[in-house]
C-alpha positions as CSV (number, residue, x, y, z in Angstrom):
1,M,-32.3,6.2,10.3
2,K,-29.4,4.4,12.0
3,S,-25.9,5.9,12.8
4,V,-22.5,4.3,12.9
5,S,-19.2,5.3,14.6
6,F,-16.0,4.0,13.2
7,I,-12.5,3.9,14.6
8,S,-9.7,2.6,12.4
9,L,-6.3,1.7,14.0
10,G,-3.1,0.6,12.5
11,C,-1.7,0.8,8.9
12,D,-3.0,2.2,5.6
13,K,-3.9,-1.4,4.6
14,N,-6.2,-1.5,7.6
15,L,-7.7,1.8,6.6
16,V,-8.8,0.4,3.2
17,D,-10.5,-2.4,5.0
18,S,-12.3,0.2,7.2
19,E,-13.4,2.1,4.1
20,V,-14.9,-1.1,2.6
21,V,-16.8,-1.7,5.9
22,I,-18.1,1.8,6.0
23,G,-19.1,1.5,2.4
24,K,-21.1,-1.6,3.0
25,L,-22.8,-0.2,6.1
26,L,-23.8,3.0,4.3
27,S,-25.2,0.9,1.5
28,S,-27.4,-0.8,4.1
29,K,-29.6,0.8,6.8
30,Y,-26.8,3.0,8.3
31,T,-27.0,6.5,6.9
32,K,-25.1,8.7,9.3
33,I,-21.5,8.7,10.7
34,T,-21.2,10.1,14.2
35,T,-19.3,9.7,17.5
36,P,-19.3,6.5,19.7
37,E,-21.4,8.2,22.3
38,T,-24.2,9.0,19.9
39,A,-24.0,6.0,17.5
40,D,-26.3,3.0,17.2
41,L,-23.4,0.9,16.0
42,I,-19.8,1.3,17.1
43,V,-17.1,-0.4,15.0
44,I,-13.4,-0.5,15.7
45,N,-10.9,-2.0,13.2
46,T,-7.9,-3.2,15.1
47,C,-4.2,-3.7,14.9
48,C,-1.9,-6.2,16.8
49,F,1.4,-6.1,14.9
50,I,3.5,-5.1,17.9
51,D,3.0,-4.6,21.6
52,E,2.3,-0.9,21.2
53,A,-0.5,-1.6,18.7
54,I,-2.0,-4.3,21.0
55,Q,-2.0,-1.8,23.9
56,E,-3.7,0.9,21.8
57,T,-6.3,-1.6,20.6
58,E,-7.1,-2.9,24.1
59,S,-7.3,0.7,25.4
60,W,-9.8,1.6,22.7
61,I,-11.9,-1.5,23.4
62,N,-12.0,-0.8,27.1
63,R,-13.2,2.8,26.4
64,L,-15.9,1.6,24.0
65,V,-17.0,-1.2,26.4
66,Q,-17.6,1.5,29.0
67,I,-19.8,3.4,26.5
68,K,-21.7,0.2,25.8
69,R,-22.2,-0.3,29.5
70,E,-23.8,3.1,29.8
71,D,-26.2,2.3,26.9
72,S,-26.8,-1.4,26.4
73,N,-28.9,-0.7,23.2
74,K,-25.8,0.1,21.3
75,T,-24.1,-2.6,19.2
76,L,-20.3,-2.9,19.6
77,M,-18.3,-4.6,17.0
78,V,-14.5,-5.3,17.0
79,I,-13.0,-6.3,13.6
80,G,-9.7,-6.9,12.0
81,C,-6.3,-8.3,13.0
82,Y,-6.9,-8.5,16.8
83,P,-9.9,-10.8,16.7
84,Q,-8.3,-12.8,13.9
85,R,-5.2,-13.4,16.0
86,Y,-6.8,-14.0,19.4
87,G,-10.1,-15.6,18.3
88,K,-12.4,-17.4,20.6
89,Q,-10.7,-16.3,23.8
90,L,-11.9,-12.7,23.4
91,S,-15.6,-13.4,23.9
92,S,-15.1,-14.2,27.6
93,K,-12.5,-11.4,28.1
94,Y,-14.9,-8.7,26.8
95,P,-18.5,-10.0,27.1
96,E,-19.9,-6.6,26.3
97,V,-18.7,-6.9,22.7
98,D,-21.5,-8.1,20.4
99,Y,-19.5,-9.3,17.4
100,W,-15.8,-10.2,16.8
101,I,-15.0,-10.3,13.1
102,G,-11.8,-11.3,11.5
103,V,-9.9,-10.0,8.4
104,N,-11.7,-12.3,6.0
105,D,-15.2,-12.0,7.5
106,F,-15.7,-8.2,7.6
107,P,-17.1,-8.1,4.0
108,F,-20.2,-9.9,5.4
109,I,-20.8,-7.3,8.1
110,N,-24.4,-6.6,7.1
111,E,-25.3,-10.3,7.1
112,I,-23.5,-10.7,10.5
113,L,-25.5,-7.9,12.0
114,T,-28.7,-9.9,11.4
115,Q,-27.5,-12.6,13.8
116,K,-29.5,-12.6,16.9
117,N,-27.0,-14.3,19.2
118,R,-24.4,-11.8,20.4
119,N,-20.8,-12.0,21.6
120,R,-20.0,-14.3,18.7
121,V,-16.7,-14.7,16.9
122,F,-16.5,-14.8,13.0
123,I,-13.0,-15.7,11.9
124,D,-13.4,-18.7,9.6
125,N,-14.1,-17.4,6.1
126,P,-11.6,-18.1,3.3
127,P,-9.0,-15.5,2.3
128,Y,-10.6,-12.3,1.0
129,L,-9.5,-9.7,-1.6
130,Y,-11.6,-6.7,-2.5
131,N,-11.9,-5.4,-6.1
132,E,-13.1,-2.3,-8.0
133,K,-16.8,-3.3,-7.6
134,T,-16.6,-3.5,-3.8
135,E,-18.5,-0.7,-1.9
136,R,-16.0,1.7,-0.4
137,F,-16.3,5.1,1.4
138,L,-13.1,7.2,1.2
139,S,-12.1,8.5,4.6
140,T,-8.9,10.3,3.5
141,P,-8.9,13.9,2.2
142,S,-10.5,14.0,-1.2
143,H,-7.3,14.5,-3.2
144,Y,-5.5,11.3,-2.2
145,A,-6.5,7.7,-1.6
146,Y,-4.9,4.3,-0.9
147,L,-5.4,1.5,-3.4
148,K,-4.6,-2.0,-2.0
149,I,-3.2,-4.2,-4.8
150,T,-2.2,-7.2,-2.7
151,E,-3.3,-8.8,0.5
152,G,-1.4,-11.1,2.8
153,C,2.3,-12.0,2.6
154,N,4.5,-14.9,1.5
155,H,7.5,-13.8,3.5
156,Q,8.1,-15.7,6.7
157,C,10.0,-13.1,8.8
158,S,10.7,-14.8,12.2
159,Y,9.3,-11.8,14.2
160,C,6.1,-11.1,12.2
161,V,2.5,-12.3,12.8
162,I,1.1,-10.9,9.6
163,P,1.2,-14.1,7.5
164,S,-0.5,-16.0,10.3
165,I,-3.2,-13.3,10.4
166,R,-3.6,-12.3,6.8
167,G,-2.5,-15.5,5.0
168,K,-0.5,-15.9,1.8
169,Q,-0.2,-13.1,-0.7
170,R,-3.1,-12.6,-3.1
171,S,-2.8,-10.1,-5.9
172,R,-5.6,-8.3,-7.8
173,Q,-5.8,-8.4,-11.5
174,I,-4.2,-5.5,-13.4
175,E,-7.6,-4.6,-15.0
176,S,-9.2,-4.4,-11.6
177,V,-6.5,-2.0,-10.2
178,Q,-6.7,0.1,-13.4
179,K,-10.5,0.4,-13.1
180,E,-10.4,1.4,-9.5
181,A,-7.6,4.0,-10.1
182,L,-9.8,5.6,-12.8
183,Q,-12.8,5.5,-10.5
184,L,-10.8,7.3,-7.8
185,I,-9.7,10.0,-10.3
186,D,-13.3,10.5,-11.2
187,Q,-14.0,11.2,-7.5
188,G,-11.3,13.9,-7.5
189,V,-8.3,11.9,-6.3
190,K,-4.9,13.4,-7.5
191,E,-2.6,11.0,-5.6
192,I,-3.1,7.3,-5.8
193,I,-1.0,5.3,-3.2
194,L,-0.5,1.7,-4.2
195,I,-0.2,-0.4,-1.0
196,G,0.4,-4.0,0.1
197,Q,2.6,-5.9,2.4
198,D,5.2,-6.1,-0.4
199,I,3.8,-4.8,-3.7
200,G,7.1,-5.7,-5.5
201,H,5.7,-9.3,-5.6
202,F,2.5,-8.2,-7.1
203,G,1.2,-10.8,-9.6
204,L,3.6,-13.6,-8.5
205,D,0.7,-15.7,-7.2
206,W,-1.3,-15.7,-10.5
207,S,1.5,-15.1,-13.0
208,G,4.5,-16.9,-11.6
209,K,6.5,-13.7,-12.1
210,K,6.6,-10.2,-10.7
211,E,4.1,-8.0,-12.5
212,L,4.4,-4.6,-10.8
213,A,6.3,-3.0,-13.7
214,H,3.6,-4.2,-16.1
215,L,0.9,-2.7,-13.8
216,L,2.8,0.6,-13.4
217,K,3.2,0.9,-17.2
218,R,-0.5,0.3,-17.7
219,L,-1.4,3.0,-15.1
220,D,1.2,5.4,-16.5
221,H,-0.3,5.2,-19.9
222,S,-4.0,5.1,-19.0
223,L,-4.2,7.7,-16.2
224,P,-4.6,11.4,-17.1
225,N,-1.7,13.8,-16.7
226,G,-1.3,15.6,-13.4
227,I,-1.7,12.5,-11.3
228,W,0.7,11.1,-8.7
229,I,1.3,7.4,-8.2
230,R,3.0,6.5,-4.9
231,L,4.4,3.1,-4.1
232,L,4.2,1.5,-0.6
233,Y,6.1,-0.9,0.2
234,L,8.9,-2.7,-1.6
235,S,11.3,-5.4,-0.3
236,P,14.8,-5.1,-1.7
237,E,14.7,-8.5,-3.4
238,S,11.5,-7.6,-5.2
239,M,13.1,-5.0,-7.4
240,N,14.6,-5.8,-10.8
241,Q,15.9,-3.6,-13.6
242,Q,12.6,-3.5,-15.5
243,L,10.8,-2.1,-12.4
244,I,13.6,0.4,-11.7
245,E,13.5,1.7,-15.3
246,T,9.7,1.9,-15.2
247,I,9.8,4.1,-12.1
248,A,12.7,6.2,-13.5
249,T,11.0,7.0,-16.8
250,S,7.5,7.7,-15.5
251,E,6.3,11.3,-15.0
252,K,3.5,10.1,-12.8
253,I,5.3,7.7,-10.3
254,C,6.6,9.6,-7.3
255,K,10.4,9.3,-7.0
256,Y,9.9,8.0,-3.5
257,L,10.4,4.4,-2.5
258,D,9.8,2.9,0.9
259,V,12.1,-0.1,1.2
260,P,12.0,-1.6,4.7
261,L,15.4,-3.2,5.6
262,Q,14.7,-4.0,9.3
263,H,18.4,-4.5,9.9
264,T,21.8,-4.2,8.1
265,H,23.8,-7.0,9.7
266,P,23.8,-10.4,8.1
267,F,23.7,-12.3,11.4
268,I,20.5,-10.5,12.5
269,L,18.9,-10.7,9.1
270,Q,19.5,-14.5,9.1
271,K,17.8,-14.7,12.5
272,M,15.0,-12.6,11.1
273,N,14.6,-15.0,8.2
274,R,15.2,-12.2,5.8
275,P,17.7,-12.0,2.8
276,S,21.1,-11.6,4.5
277,N,23.3,-10.5,1.6
278,I,23.4,-6.9,2.7
279,D,26.1,-6.0,0.1
280,K,23.6,-7.1,-2.6
281,T,20.8,-5.1,-1.0
282,F,22.9,-1.9,-0.9
283,K,24.0,-2.5,-4.4
284,I,20.3,-2.4,-5.4
285,L,19.8,0.8,-3.3
286,N,22.7,2.5,-4.9
287,T,21.4,1.5,-8.4
288,L,18.1,3.1,-7.4
289,R,19.8,6.4,-6.5
290,K,22.0,6.4,-9.6
291,T,19.1,5.5,-12.0
292,I,16.4,7.7,-10.5
293,P,17.5,11.3,-10.0
294,G,15.9,13.1,-7.1
295,L,14.9,9.9,-5.4
296,F,13.8,9.9,-1.8
297,L,14.6,6.6,-0.1
298,R,12.8,5.6,3.1
299,T,13.5,2.6,5.2
300,T,12.5,1.0,8.5
301,L,14.8,-0.6,11.1
302,I,14.2,-2.8,14.1
303,V,16.5,-2.4,17.1
304,G,17.0,-4.8,20.0
305,F,16.3,-8.0,18.0
306,P,17.6,-11.2,19.9
307,G,21.3,-11.5,19.5
308,E,21.9,-7.9,18.6
309,T,25.2,-7.2,20.4
310,D,26.8,-3.7,20.9
311,A,29.2,-4.5,18.0
312,I,26.3,-5.5,15.7
313,F,24.3,-2.4,16.6
314,N,27.3,-0.2,16.0
315,Q,27.8,-1.7,12.6
316,M,24.2,-0.7,11.8
317,V,24.9,2.8,13.1
318,S,27.9,3.1,10.8
319,T,25.9,1.9,7.8
320,I,23.1,4.4,8.5
321,K,25.6,7.3,8.8
322,S,27.3,6.3,5.6
323,F,24.3,5.7,3.4
324,R,22.2,8.5,4.7
325,F,18.6,7.6,3.9
326,E,16.4,10.6,3.2
327,R,13.7,9.1,5.3
328,L,14.0,6.6,8.1
329,G,11.8,5.1,10.8
330,C,12.6,2.8,13.7
331,F,10.9,0.2,15.9
332,V,11.9,-1.4,19.1
333,Y,11.6,-5.1,18.8
334,S,8.8,-6.7,20.9
335,P,8.5,-10.5,20.9
336,Q,5.2,-11.7,19.7
337,S,3.8,-15.0,20.9
338,G,3.7,-17.7,18.3
339,T,6.6,-16.3,16.3
340,P,10.0,-18.1,16.1
341,A,11.9,-15.0,17.2
342,S,10.1,-15.0,20.5
343,Q,11.8,-18.3,21.4
344,L,15.3,-17.1,20.4
345,P,18.1,-16.9,23.0
346,H,19.9,-13.7,23.9
347,Q,16.8,-11.4,24.2
348,V,17.9,-7.8,24.6
349,E,17.0,-5.9,27.7
350,D,14.3,-3.2,27.4
351,E,16.5,-0.4,28.5
352,I,19.1,-1.2,25.9
353,K,16.5,-1.4,23.2
354,Q,15.2,2.1,24.1
355,N,18.7,3.5,24.2
356,R,19.5,2.1,20.8
357,Y,16.2,3.4,19.4
358,H,17.0,6.9,20.6
359,Q,20.5,6.7,19.2
360,I,19.3,5.7,15.8
361,M,16.7,8.5,15.7
362,K,19.3,11.1,16.9
363,I,21.5,10.1,14.0
364,Q,18.6,10.3,11.5
365,K,17.6,13.7,12.9
366,K,21.0,15.1,11.9
367,I,20.8,13.4,8.5
368,A,17.3,14.7,7.8
369,H,18.3,18.2,8.9
370,D,21.3,18.3,6.6
371,F,19.3,16.8,3.7
372,H,16.6,19.4,4.1
373,R,19.1,22.2,4.1
374,S,20.5,20.9,0.8
375,L,17.0,21.3,-0.7
376,I,17.0,25.1,-0.2
377,G,16.9,26.8,-3.6
378,K,15.6,23.7,-5.4
379,T,12.1,23.5,-7.0
380,L,10.1,20.4,-6.1
381,E,6.6,19.2,-6.9
382,V,4.3,19.6,-4.0
383,I,0.7,18.5,-3.4
384,L,-1.4,20.8,-1.2
385,D,-3.2,19.1,1.7
386,Q,-4.7,21.9,3.8
387,G,-5.5,25.6,3.5
388,P,-5.5,28.4,3.0
389,L,-4.3,28.8,6.6
390,S,-3.9,32.5,6.2
391,Q,-4.6,35.1,3.5
392,K,-1.8,37.6,3.7
393,P,0.4,35.9,2.7
394,R,-1.8,33.1,1.4
395,T,-0.4,29.9,2.9
396,F,-1.1,26.1,2.6
397,L,0.3,22.9,4.1
398,G,1.4,20.2,1.7
399,R,3.8,17.4,1.0
400,T,6.7,17.2,-1.5
401,Y,6.7,14.1,-3.8
402,G,9.2,12.7,-1.3
403,D,6.7,12.7,1.6
404,A,4.0,10.1,2.2
405,P,0.9,11.0,4.2
406,D,1.1,10.6,8.0
407,V,4.6,9.1,8.1
408,D,6.8,11.9,6.6
409,G,7.0,15.7,7.0
410,Q,5.1,18.6,5.6
411,I,5.9,21.8,3.7
412,K,4.5,25.2,4.3
413,V,3.7,26.8,0.9
414,I,3.4,30.6,0.5
415,V,1.4,31.3,-2.7
416,H,2.0,34.4,-4.7
417,K,0.9,33.2,-8.2
418,N,-2.8,32.9,-9.1
419,S,-3.5,32.7,-5.4
420,K,-7.3,32.8,-5.8
421,T,-7.4,29.6,-7.9
422,V,-5.0,27.5,-5.7
423,Q,-6.7,24.9,-3.5
424,P,-6.0,21.7,-1.6
425,G,-5.3,18.9,-4.1
426,D,-3.4,21.1,-6.5
427,I,0.1,19.9,-7.5
428,L,2.5,22.9,-7.7
429,K,6.2,23.5,-8.4
430,V,7.4,25.1,-5.2
431,T,10.9,26.6,-4.6
432,I,12.3,25.7,-1.2
433,N,13.4,28.7,0.9
434,K,13.5,27.4,4.5
435,S,14.0,24.1,6.2
436,S,13.9,22.4,9.6
437,T,14.7,18.9,10.7
438,Y,11.5,17.3,9.4
439,D,9.6,20.1,7.6
440,L,10.2,22.6,4.8
441,E,8.9,26.0,3.6
442,G,8.6,27.1,0.0
443,I,7.2,29.7,-2.3
444,Y,4.9,29.3,-5.3
445,S,5.2,32.3,-7.6
């Protein structure tokens, strides 16, 4: 009986890849999941999207290399974006690593493990896309799961390495997604989170048109009642009236949309090689709010992009204060080698970047605090994630429909009604009675 230890870094899309790898290993000779110190095989799935992610990846590799040095019988494997990006140069940098496997080669992990020669790099397989028949071991809590419907990206944002690592967008077939969703529900999943680099362009590669609304209608009709469908992530230009109406009229699709803008000034958006008609973008966002009552809108911004002057940054501040996103995240720009943005003039100093980041987050903190206060007295659907944490009163931790796992806040739920039957995974109607900047408290009675 052989054991495996698995570390998964980065985004939820990476996590699905990790679950596929674990599924393949468990279908082979590995039957136990354990710690790196006690495992026969150590696997780390890596991220290298920004400098912070690269640093985390390399810190983990160094730690695992040390474990391997203490026990040379262990097999150490590094997979994912980091080896795909940096390729052959890694074998000399970390000679203790037995296998380097890229984003299209990991499905063949069991075959690669039979290779006798170690410290080899596998990054040359053609673009890969998993389906409902692929082995997969869920690592999330049993009541929610990510379902990747697209791989790769057709956008050519000037700061981003993802297209060069993951390739062009590939979309799964609608029937494949539907079958996997039903399989997940059979396993007890209550919240299905559809993910991809830009799921709004789902189907464009094989249909010539955007098919997300078609997919959502199929899921809405075929999945049982009492299921949540959450969407991550949508570019502004990928949304049309059909998609908006599909989301608005569905009882299963969470009224929560993550729409990364990255910036709000046309000059910077042009330099980012993103759609720069910001008036059109906010017209779409306002249409979303008008058409979908109770909508939670989340966005992501990048501060400190080359050419971002004080005046341009202040314009973004003004826009954020005016529009008041319910949820907002922020990144400090870090130039990535090989991207056009890394060669742009007028790079912003690190201290200025950090100051701008803290300014944006301070503003959003006030917006989030005010928004949460406005929810007091309202009744929202909540999915329970953990508990009971206490018995008197019986309390659980959960998320409103406006909160995605790991990136948004939580709600503490005090249960008075049918308390003995309530358990994690249940979706309840909870009345909000307290709020803080990022979290809520409510009563189910």
